[in-house]
C-alpha positions as a LaTeX table, in Angstrom:
\begin{tabular}{lrrr}
\hline
Residue & $x$ (\AA) & $y$ (\AA) & $z$ (\AA) \\
\hline
Unk1 & $-1.76$ & $-77.59$ & $-73.08$ \\
Unk2 & $-0.72$ & $-77.48$ & $-69.43$ \\
Unk3 & $-0.34$ & $-79.88$ & $-66.54$ \\
Unk4 & $-2.39$ & $-79.28$ & $-63.39$ \\
Unk5 & 0.06 & $-81.22$ & $-61.23$ \\
Unk6 & 3.74 & $-80.79$ & $-62.03$ \\
Unk7 & 5.28 & $-84.26$ & $-62.48$ \\
Unk8 & 8.37 & $-85.25$ & $-60.53$ \\
Unk9 & 10.44 & $-85.77$ & $-63.66$ \\
Unk10 & 10.02 & $-82.09$ & $-64.60$ \\
Unk11 & 11.00 & $-81.00$ & $-61.10$ \\
Unk12 & 14.05 & $-83.23$ & $-61.26$ \\
Unk13 & 15.16 & $-81.59$ & $-64.51$ \\
Unk14 & 15.31 & $-78.22$ & $-62.74$ \\
Unk15 & 16.30 & $-78.98$ & $-59.14$ \\
Unk16 & 17.33 & $-75.37$ & $-58.40$ \\
Unk17 & 13.83 & $-74.09$ & $-59.05$ \\
Unk18 & 11.33 & $-74.04$ & $-56.19$ \\
Unk19 & 8.32 & $-76.25$ & $-56.93$ \\
Unk20 & 6.89 & $-76.67$ & $-53.43$ \\
Unk21 & 7.89 & $-76.21$ & $-49.80$ \\
Unk22 & 8.77 & $-79.48$ & $-48.03$ \\
Unk23 & 6.68 & $-79.58$ & $-44.86$ \\
Unk24 & 4.53 & $-81.91$ & $-42.83$ \\
Unk25 & 2.45 & $-79.00$ & $-41.55$ \\
Unk26 & $-0.98$ & $-78.25$ & $-42.95$ \\
Unk27 & 0.22 & $-75.25$ & $-44.91$ \\
Unk28 & $-0.28$ & $-74.28$ & $-48.54$ \\
Unk29 & 1.09 & $-71.35$ & $-50.49$ \\
Unk30 & $-1.30$ & $-69.39$ & $-52.71$ \\
Unk31 & 0.32 & $-67.30$ & $-55.44$ \\
Unk32 & $-1.18$ & $-64.78$ & $-57.85$ \\
Unk33 & 0.40 & $-63.86$ & $-61.17$ \\
Unk34 & $-0.01$ & $-60.95$ & $-63.61$ \\
Unk35 & $-1.44$ & $-58.18$ & $-61.39$ \\
Unk36 & $-1.91$ & $-55.79$ & $-59.84$ \\
Unk37 & $-5.06$ & $-54.52$ & $-61.51$ \\
Unk38 & $-7.95$ & $-52.59$ & $-59.94$ \\
Unk39 & $-10.63$ & $-54.88$ & $-61.40$ \\
Unk40 & $-9.44$ & $-58.02$ & $-59.58$ \\
Unk41 & $-6.58$ & $-57.54$ & $-57.10$ \\
Unk42 & $-8.54$ & $-55.63$ & $-54.39$ \\
Unk43 & $-11.19$ & $-58.36$ & $-54.50$ \\
Unk44 & $-8.48$ & $-61.01$ & $-54.02$ \\
Unk45 & $-7.14$ & $-59.08$ & $-51.03$ \\
Unk46 & $-10.60$ & $-58.96$ & $-49.44$ \\
Unk47 & $-11.05$ & $-62.72$ & $-49.85$ \\
Unk48 & $-7.67$ & $-63.43$ & $-48.28$ \\
Unk49 & $-8.38$ & $-61.09$ & $-45.39$ \\
Unk50 & $-11.51$ & $-63.02$ & $-44.44$ \\
Unk51 & $-9.36$ & $-66.07$ & $-43.72$ \\
Unk52 & $-6.31$ & $-64.22$ & $-42.40$ \\
Unk53 & $-4.54$ & $-65.76$ & $-45.37$ \\
Unk54 & $-1.19$ & $-64.59$ & $-46.63$ \\
Unk55 & $-0.17$ & $-65.05$ & $-50.26$ \\
Unk56 & 2.54 & $-64.16$ & $-52.75$ \\
Unk57 & 1.92 & $-61.84$ & $-55.69$ \\
Unk58 & 4.18 & $-62.17$ & $-58.73$ \\
Unk59 & 3.61 & $-58.77$ & $-60.25$ \\
Unk60 & 4.03 & $-57.50$ & $-63.78$ \\
Unk61 & 6.07 & $-54.32$ & $-63.58$ \\
Unk62 & 4.00 & $-52.39$ & $-66.09$ \\
Unk63 & 0.89 & $-53.11$ & $-64.01$ \\
Unk64 & 2.70 & $-51.80$ & $-60.93$ \\
Unk65 & 3.48 & $-48.65$ & $-62.90$ \\
Unk66 & $-0.10$ & $-48.22$ & $-64.13$ \\
Unk67 & $-1.84$ & $-49.18$ & $-60.89$ \\
Unk68 & 0.55 & $-48.19$ & $-58.14$ \\
Unk69 & $-2.16$ & $-47.54$ & $-55.49$ \\
Unk70 & $-3.34$ & $-51.15$ & $-55.95$ \\
Unk71 & 0.25 & $-52.36$ & $-55.57$ \\
Unk72 & 0.45 & $-50.36$ & $-52.34$ \\
Unk73 & $-2.67$ & $-52.17$ & $-51.10$ \\
Unk74 & $-0.94$ & $-55.53$ & $-51.64$ \\
Unk75 & 2.12 & $-54.34$ & $-49.73$ \\
Unk76 & 0.07 & $-52.84$ & $-46.91$ \\
Unk77 & $-1.78$ & $-56.13$ & $-46.43$ \\
Unk78 & 1.53 & $-57.85$ & $-45.68$ \\
Unk79 & 1.69 & $-60.20$ & $-48.65$ \\
Unk80 & 4.94 & $-61.27$ & $-50.28$ \\
Unk81 & 6.00 & $-59.92$ & $-53.66$ \\
Unk82 & 7.94 & $-61.24$ & $-56.62$ \\
Unk83 & 8.91 & $-60.22$ & $-60.13$ \\
Unk84 & 7.00 & $-61.55$ & $-63.14$ \\
Unk85 & 9.01 & $-59.39$ & $-65.58$ \\
Unk86 & 8.08 & $-55.83$ & $-66.50$ \\
Unk87 & 6.21 & $-56.75$ & $-69.69$ \\
Unk88 & 5.13 & $-60.37$ & $-69.11$ \\
Unk89 & 7.78 & $-61.70$ & $-71.46$ \\
Unk90 & 8.26 & $-65.30$ & $-72.47$ \\
Unk91 & 11.88 & $-66.28$ & $-71.99$ \\
Unk92 & 11.66 & $-68.60$ & $-74.99$ \\
Unk93 & 10.77 & $-65.69$ & $-77.26$ \\
Unk94 & 13.24 & $-63.19$ & $-75.80$ \\
Unk95 & 16.92 & $-62.46$ & $-76.28$ \\
Unk96 & 18.83 & $-62.90$ & $-73.05$ \\
Unk97 & 20.12 & $-59.42$ & $-72.30$ \\
Unk98 & 16.80 & $-57.58$ & $-72.85$ \\
Unk99 & 15.06 & $-60.30$ & $-70.85$ \\
Unk100 & 17.45 & $-59.92$ & $-67.92$ \\
Unk101 & 16.92 & $-56.15$ & $-67.90$ \\
Unk102 & 13.15 & $-56.68$ & $-67.96$ \\
Unk103 & 13.31 & $-59.02$ & $-64.97$ \\
Unk104 & 15.56 & $-56.66$ & $-63.04$ \\
Unk105 & 13.35 & $-53.64$ & $-63.77$ \\
Unk106 & 10.40 & $-55.38$ & $-62.14$ \\
Unk107 & 12.50 & $-56.82$ & $-59.31$ \\
Unk108 & 13.57 & $-53.32$ & $-58.35$ \\
Unk109 & 9.93 & $-52.25$ & $-58.21$ \\
Unk110 & 8.97 & $-55.15$ & $-55.94$ \\
Unk111 & 12.11 & $-55.07$ & $-53.81$ \\
Unk112 & 12.12 & $-58.86$ & $-53.92$ \\
Unk113 & 14.52 & $-61.58$ & $-55.08$ \\
Unk114 & 11.63 & $-63.92$ & $-55.89$ \\
Unk115 & 11.05 & $-64.43$ & $-59.61$ \\
Unk116 & 8.54 & $-66.44$ & $-61.58$ \\
Unk117 & 8.96 & $-66.57$ & $-65.37$ \\
Unk118 & 5.76 & $-65.91$ & $-67.32$ \\
Unk119 & 4.36 & $-69.15$ & $-68.75$ \\
Unk120 & 7.11 & $-70.96$ & $-66.80$ \\
Unk121 & 9.32 & $-70.53$ & $-69.87$ \\
Unk122 & 13.05 & $-69.98$ & $-69.56$ \\
Unk123 & 15.94 & $-70.91$ & $-71.80$ \\
Unk124 & 18.68 & $-72.90$ & $-70.00$ \\
Unk125 & 21.07 & $-69.98$ & $-70.42$ \\
Unk126 & 18.53 & $-67.62$ & $-68.85$ \\
Unk127 & 17.90 & $-69.96$ & $-65.93$ \\
Unk128 & 21.63 & $-70.37$ & $-65.33$ \\
Unk129 & 22.14 & $-66.62$ & $-65.08$ \\
Unk130 & 18.97 & $-65.67$ & $-63.22$ \\
Unk131 & 19.29 & $-68.27$ & $-60.48$ \\
Unk132 & 22.52 & $-66.60$ & $-59.38$ \\
Unk133 & 20.53 & $-63.48$ & $-58.50$ \\
Unk134 & 16.95 & $-64.62$ & $-57.87$ \\
Unk135 & 15.03 & $-67.45$ & $-56.29$ \\
Unk136 & 13.10 & $-68.91$ & $-59.23$ \\
Unk137 & 9.68 & $-69.99$ & $-57.98$ \\
Unk138 & 7.55 & $-72.32$ & $-60.06$ \\
Unk139 & 4.61 & $-74.39$ & $-58.75$ \\
Unk140 & 3.23 & $-77.85$ & $-58.23$ \\
Unk141 & $-0.46$ & $-76.96$ & $-58.78$ \\
Unk142 & $-1.75$ & $-74.90$ & $-61.70$ \\
Unk143 & $-5.38$ & $-73.97$ & $-61.09$ \\
Unk144 & $-6.09$ & $-73.31$ & $-64.77$ \\
Unk145 & $-8.11$ & $-70.21$ & $-63.88$ \\
Unk146 & $-6.74$ & $-68.52$ & $-67.03$ \\
Unk147 & $-8.26$ & $-71.19$ & $-69.27$ \\
Unk148 & $-11.66$ & $-70.22$ & $-70.75$ \\
Unk149 & $-12.14$ & $-73.81$ & $-71.93$ \\
Unk150 & $-12.62$ & $-75.16$ & $-68.40$ \\
Unk151 & $-15.54$ & $-74.54$ & $-66.07$ \\
Unk152 & $-15.17$ & $-72.81$ & $-62.73$ \\
Unk153 & $-16.07$ & $-76.13$ & $-61.10$ \\
Unk154 & $-13.16$ & $-77.84$ & $-62.87$ \\
Unk155 & $-10.84$ & $-75.05$ & $-61.80$ \\
Unk156 & $-11.85$ & $-75.69$ & $-58.20$ \\
Unk157 & $-11.35$ & $-79.44$ & $-58.58$ \\
Unk158 & $-7.89$ & $-78.86$ & $-60.03$ \\
Unk159 & $-6.86$ & $-77.37$ & $-56.70$ \\
Unk160 & $-8.82$ & $-79.32$ & $-54.11$ \\
Unk161 & $-7.97$ & $-82.75$ & $-55.55$ \\
Unk162 & $-4.26$ & $-82.15$ & $-55.99$ \\
Unk163 & $-3.00$ & $-79.78$ & $-53.27$ \\
Unk164 & $-1.08$ & $-81.27$ & $-50.36$ \\
Unk165 & 0.92 & $-79.76$ & $-47.48$ \\
Unk166 & 3.56 & $-77.46$ & $-48.94$ \\
Unk167 & 1.89 & $-77.04$ & $-52.32$ \\
Unk168 & 2.55 & $-73.84$ & $-54.27$ \\
Unk169 & $-0.66$ & $-73.04$ & $-56.14$ \\
Unk170 & $-0.97$ & $-70.63$ & $-59.07$ \\
Unk171 & $-3.89$ & $-68.28$ & $-59.55$ \\
Unk172 & $-4.02$ & $-65.11$ & $-61.65$ \\
Unk173 & $-5.35$ & $-61.71$ & $-60.60$ \\
Unk174 & $-6.17$ & $-60.84$ & $-64.20$ \\
Unk175 & $-9.20$ & $-60.02$ & $-66.32$ \\
Unk176 & $-8.79$ & $-63.25$ & $-68.29$ \\
Unk177 & $-8.93$ & $-65.37$ & $-65.14$ \\
Unk178 & $-11.56$ & $-63.35$ & $-63.30$ \\
Unk179 & $-14.60$ & $-65.60$ & $-63.84$ \\
Unk180 & $-12.86$ & $-68.81$ & $-62.78$ \\
Unk181 & $-10.97$ & $-67.08$ & $-59.99$ \\
Unk182 & $-14.03$ & $-65.49$ & $-58.42$ \\
Unk183 & $-15.73$ & $-68.86$ & $-58.25$ \\
Unk184 & $-12.71$ & $-70.85$ & $-57.13$ \\
Unk185 & $-10.76$ & $-68.74$ & $-54.64$ \\
Unk186 & $-13.45$ & $-68.35$ & $-51.96$ \\
Unk187 & $-14.19$ & $-72.07$ & $-52.14$ \\
Unk188 & $-10.50$ & $-73.02$ & $-51.95$ \\
Unk189 & $-10.10$ & $-70.84$ & $-48.88$ \\
Unk190 & $-13.20$ & $-72.31$ & $-47.25$ \\
Unk191 & $-12.26$ & $-75.91$ & $-48.16$ \\
Unk192 & $-8.72$ & $-75.87$ & $-46.86$ \\
Unk193 & $-9.50$ & $-73.72$ & $-43.83$ \\
Unk194 & $-12.11$ & $-76.31$ & $-42.90$ \\
Unk195 & $-9.40$ & $-78.97$ & $-43.07$ \\
Unk196 & $-7.22$ & $-77.00$ & $-40.69$ \\
Unk197 & $-4.80$ & $-75.56$ & $-43.24$ \\
Unk198 & $-2.98$ & $-72.25$ & $-42.96$ \\
Unk199 & $-2.26$ & $-70.06$ & $-45.98$ \\
Unk200 & 1.24 & $-68.62$ & $-45.88$ \\
Unk201 & 3.34 & $-66.38$ & $-48.08$ \\
Unk202 & 6.64 & $-67.34$ & $-49.62$ \\
Unk203 & 9.76 & $-65.50$ & $-48.56$ \\
Unk204 & 13.48 & $-65.93$ & $-48.92$ \\
Unk205 & 13.84 & $-67.67$ & $-45.53$ \\
Unk206 & 11.03 & $-70.17$ & $-46.19$ \\
Unk207 & 12.43 & $-71.03$ & $-49.59$ \\
Unk208 & 16.01 & $-71.29$ & $-48.37$ \\
Unk209 & 14.86 & $-73.73$ & $-45.70$ \\
Unk210 & 13.01 & $-75.71$ & $-48.34$ \\
Unk211 & 16.06 & $-75.87$ & $-50.57$ \\
Unk212 & 18.13 & $-77.08$ & $-47.62$ \\
Unk213 & 15.66 & $-79.88$ & $-46.90$ \\
Unk214 & 15.77 & $-81.00$ & $-50.52$ \\
Unk215 & 19.56 & $-81.18$ & $-50.52$ \\
Unk216 & 19.73 & $-83.23$ & $-47.32$ \\
Unk217 & 16.86 & $-85.57$ & $-48.19$ \\
\hline
\end{tabular}
């Protein structure tokens, strides 16, 4: 089970995590987890390029290792990068020290301080340590593209009916998500571009500004 729209009470439990970017501008933040892989990631890049859209790729380190030329394509296109652990580990199922090393291994590959835990799962002790060194980026919209039980049309609706200015939206450049993603992403880009939205990448400055706005609100 998963929630398409992250409720406020969950965000309030973890105020140091980034859930969205406070803004009044027509801007949304597309993110892609689990790549890079040659079967999907280059296609994602081509779709983004058509709309001059920037995005953030939370990469699995072992996929960077196996598909480094694809990773280089993501970098060359100017998108932001983040760590998604080296082996797509669940924090809940991992001992702390090996988990921290796994995160750091991938972070060194990406050269980024952005981190998204696979499945959104972290133990409190892991979160406490990691947030000293990384900006932990979650989301407020989960497309559900990874879910074979939903139709591509429902995946599209999950995004178009819930996204608002500043939303961080999760997609996956993975084999599992490919069918839903290939239906949904072009239509999301077309829909929001038609409404005058820009698609921007996350970076340390953007997120630091967002955190500052939250603290002064």
